[in-house]
C-alpha positions in Angstrom: 162.7 147.1 77.5 162.8 144.5 79.8 164.0 145.3 83.5 167.8 144.8 83.8 169.4 143.2 86.8 171.6 145.3 88.9 174.8 143.0 87.8 173.9 143.7 84.3 173.4 147.6 84.8 176.6 147.6 86.5 178.4 145.5 83.5 176.8 147.5 81.0 178.2 150.7 83.0 181.9 149.3 83.1 182.3 147.6 79.9 180.3 149.7 77.3 180.8 153.5 75.8 178.3 155.7 76.9 176.0 153.3 79.1 173.7 155.8 80.4 172.5 157.2 77.6 172.0 153.7 76.3 170.2 152.3 79.7 168.0 155.1 79.4 166.9 155.1 75.8 163.7 154.0 74.3 165.5 151.8 71.5 166.5 149.0 73.0 168.3 148.2 69.8 171.0 150.8 70.6 171.7 148.7 73.5 171.7 145.6 71.8 174.2 146.9 69.2 176.5 148.1 71.8 176.5 144.8 73.3 177.2 143.4 70.1 179.9 145.6 69.1 181.7 144.9 72.7 181.4 140.8 72.0 182.7 141.1 68.3 185.7 142.9 69.5 186.6 139.9 71.4 185.6 137.3 69.2 187.8 138.9 66.4 191.0 137.8 68.7 189.2 134.7 69.2 188.9 135.3 72.7 185.6 133.9 74.3 185.3 134.8 78.1 182.9 135.6 80.6 182.5 139.0 79.6 181.5 137.8 76.1 179.2 135.5 77.4 177.8 137.7 80.0 177.1 140.5 77.3 175.4 137.9 75.1 173.1 136.7 78.1 172.2 140.5 78.6 171.4 140.6 74.7 169.2 137.5 75.0 167.6 138.8 78.0 166.3 142.3 76.1 165.5 140.3 73.0 163.8 137.4 74.3 162.3 138.8 77.6 160.8 142.1 76.1 
């Protein structure tokens, strides 16, 4: 899995349930799914904010820089 930046790890810990488990998992898809679910919660309410953008950037880094 791609090495996450400190600010990305802090974001995950602050916004994603079971963050420690997901960050220590050997399967990056679990973290990607949790981040995706996080964004969907906001998007279903027509909210696109910095939290959504940050989660999407982290997903992109995991997927495209792995």
